[in-house]
C-alpha positions as CSV (number, residue, x, y, z in Angstrom):
1,X,47.8,10.4,10.6
2,X,46.4,9.2,7.3
3,X,43.6,6.5,7.3
4,X,43.9,3.7,4.7
5,X,40.6,1.8,4.2
6,X,40.7,-1.7,2.7
7,X,39.9,-1.4,-1.0
8,X,36.5,-2.9,-2.0
9,X,36.3,-6.0,-4.2
10,X,35.4,-3.8,-7.2
11,X,38.4,-1.6,-6.6
12,X,40.6,-4.7,-6.4
13,X,39.2,-6.0,-9.7
14,X,39.8,-2.6,-11.3
15,X,43.4,-2.5,-10.0
16,X,44.1,-6.0,-11.4
17,X,42.7,-5.0,-14.8
18,X,45.0,-1.9,-14.8
19,X,48.0,-4.1,-14.0
20,X,47.0,-6.6,-16.6
21,X,46.6,-3.9,-19.3
22,X,50.0,-2.4,-18.4
23,X,51.5,-5.9,-18.7
24,X,50.0,-6.8,-22.0
25,X,52.1,-4.5,-24.2
26,X,55.6,-5.3,-23.0
27,X,55.0,-9.0,-22.4
28,X,53.1,-9.7,-25.7
29,X,51.2,-12.7,-24.4
30,X,54.4,-14.5,-23.4
31,X,54.7,-17.1,-20.8
32,X,55.5,-14.4,-18.3
33,X,52.3,-12.7,-19.0
34,X,50.3,-15.9,-18.7
35,X,52.0,-16.6,-15.4
36,X,51.4,-13.0,-14.2
37,X,47.7,-13.3,-15.2
38,X,47.4,-16.6,-13.4
39,X,48.9,-15.2,-10.2
40,X,46.6,-12.2,-10.3
41,X,43.5,-14.4,-10.7
42,X,44.5,-16.8,-8.0
43,X,45.3,-13.9,-5.7
44,X,41.9,-12.3,-6.4
45,X,40.1,-15.6,-5.9
46,X,41.7,-16.1,-2.5
47,X,40.6,-12.7,-1.4
48,X,37.0,-13.1,-2.5
49,X,34.5,-13.1,0.3
50,X,33.5,-16.7,1.0
51,X,29.9,-16.0,2.0
52,X,29.1,-14.2,-1.2
53,X,30.9,-16.8,-3.3
54,X,29.2,-19.7,-1.6
55,X,25.7,-18.2,-1.9
56,X,26.2,-17.8,-5.6
57,X,27.8,-21.2,-6.1
58,X,25.4,-23.3,-3.9
59,X,22.7,-23.3,-6.6
60,X,25.3,-24.2,-9.3
61,X,26.7,-27.0,-7.1
62,X,23.2,-28.3,-6.4
63,X,22.3,-28.2,-10.1
64,X,25.5,-30.1,-10.9
65,X,24.8,-32.8,-8.3
66,X,21.2,-33.3,-9.5
67,X,22.2,-33.4,-13.2
68,X,25.0,-35.9,-12.4
69,X,22.7,-38.1,-10.4
70,X,20.1,-38.1,-13.2
71,X,22.7,-39.5,-15.6
72,X,22.6,-42.7,-13.6
73,X,18.8,-43.2,-14.0
74,X,18.0,-46.9,-14.7
75,X,21.3,-48.3,-13.3
76,X,20.7,-51.4,-11.4
77,X,20.7,-51.8,-7.6
78,X,23.1,-54.1,-5.9
79,X,24.0,-54.4,-2.2
80,X,27.3,-52.7,-1.5
81,X,27.5,-51.4,-5.1
82,X,29.5,-48.2,-5.9
83,X,30.3,-48.7,-9.6
84,X,28.7,-47.3,-12.8
85,X,27.1,-50.7,-13.3
86,X,25.2,-51.0,-9.9
87,X,24.7,-49.1,-6.7
88,X,23.2,-49.4,-3.3
89,X,21.5,-46.2,-1.9
90,X,24.5,-44.9,0.1
91,X,27.0,-45.9,-2.6
92,X,25.0,-43.9,-5.1
93,X,24.9,-40.8,-2.9
94,X,28.5,-41.2,-1.9
95,X,29.6,-41.4,-5.6
96,X,27.6,-38.4,-6.8
97,X,28.8,-36.1,-4.0
98,X,32.4,-37.3,-4.4
99,X,32.4,-35.9,-7.9
100,X,32.0,-32.5,-6.4
101,X,34.5,-32.9,-3.5
102,X,32.2,-34.0,-0.7
103,X,33.6,-37.1,1.2
104,X,30.6,-39.0,2.6
105,X,30.7,-42.4,4.3
106,X,29.3,-45.4,2.5
107,X,26.5,-45.9,5.0
108,X,23.1,-44.2,5.1
109,X,23.2,-44.3,9.0
110,X,26.6,-42.6,9.0
111,X,25.5,-40.1,6.3
112,X,22.6,-39.1,8.6
113,X,25.2,-37.5,10.9
114,X,26.9,-35.4,8.2
115,X,26.0,-31.8,7.3
116,X,23.3,-29.7,9.0
117,X,19.9,-31.1,10.0
118,X,16.8,-29.9,8.1
119,X,14.2,-30.1,10.8
120,X,11.0,-29.7,8.8
121,X,10.1,-31.5,5.6
122,X,8.9,-28.3,4.0
123,X,12.3,-26.8,4.5
124,X,14.0,-29.4,2.4
125,X,15.8,-28.0,-0.7
126,X,17.2,-29.6,-3.8
127,X,20.5,-31.2,-3.0
128,X,19.6,-32.1,0.5
129,X,19.8,-35.7,1.7
130,X,16.6,-37.5,2.8
131,X,16.7,-40.4,5.2
132,X,14.2,-43.3,5.7
133,X,13.8,-46.3,7.9
134,X,14.7,-49.6,6.3
135,X,12.2,-52.2,5.4
136,X,11.0,-52.5,9.1
137,X,8.6,-49.5,9.5
138,X,8.7,-49.9,13.3
139,X,12.4,-49.4,13.4
140,X,13.9,-46.0,14.2
141,X,17.2,-46.8,12.5
142,X,18.3,-45.1,9.2
143,X,18.2,-47.7,6.5
144,X,17.9,-45.7,3.2
145,X,19.1,-42.4,1.7
146,X,18.2,-40.3,-1.4
147,X,18.9,-36.8,-2.8
148,X,16.1,-34.2,-3.0
149,X,15.5,-33.1,-6.6
150,X,12.5,-30.8,-6.0
151,X,10.3,-29.5,-3.2
152,X,7.4,-27.5,-4.5
153,X,5.8,-27.2,-1.1
154,X,3.5,-30.2,-1.7
155,X,5.5,-32.9,-3.3
156,X,9.1,-33.7,-2.5
157,X,10.8,-35.6,-5.3
158,X,14.1,-37.4,-4.7
159,X,16.5,-39.6,-6.6
160,X,17.8,-42.8,-5.1
161,X,18.9,-46.4,-5.6
162,X,15.7,-48.5,-5.2
163,X,16.1,-52.2,-4.6
164,X,13.4,-53.0,-7.2
165,X,13.8,-50.2,-9.7
166,X,17.5,-49.2,-9.5
167,X,18.3,-45.5,-9.8
168,X,15.0,-43.7,-10.0
169,X,12.9,-40.8,-8.9
170,X,10.3,-41.2,-6.2
171,X,8.0,-38.8,-4.3
172,X,7.8,-38.9,-0.5
173,X,4.1,-37.9,-0.1
174,X,2.7,-40.0,-2.9
175,X,4.2,-43.2,-1.7
176,X,3.0,-44.8,1.6
177,X,6.3,-46.7,1.7
178,X,8.5,-43.6,1.9
179,X,6.0,-41.3,3.7
180,X,5.7,-43.8,6.6
181,X,9.5,-44.4,6.7
182,X,10.7,-40.8,6.4
183,X,13.1,-39.8,9.2
184,X,14.6,-36.5,8.3
185,X,16.9,-34.5,6.1
186,X,20.5,-33.1,6.1
187,X,22.0,-30.3,4.2
188,X,25.5,-31.2,2.9
189,X,25.9,-28.4,0.3
190,X,26.1,-25.1,2.1
């Protein structure tokens, strides 16, 4: 009995290129060729290994989220806001993540239940959400959310909608306000 191993991803790519090259001459870039090419590419994309694809794409998705968030710097804060003209903290995070297909609730407390917990502050990565108590430092309830932009091991920078400054960058450790209110982080982008 003959054994047939599953072809590797490289072998699959090579086979698609052979098929495409054979199809080019007779089809002469016609609509049939374009359709054939599209079907091959979609078929290959569906067969790609999700783990390897997600590892490669996580960094790109995080970079896109942070770049998009930075385009809103200086936009005013307003309670319940989710428009280009004004945001509250959870509306800002919700809108930024929605651009990239992540459906998050419009509530910082509800967002704190999404994704995977990041237990230690030093393990926070760009793109993670950070949660804080609200104005009452004695409360244990989530009242504010932001997006980590950088963690160099000493300083964690995040972007958020501040009541006083609108969309801005802040640092957790350099600000008593945020350092004392920090509750934890969650990883949404896997």
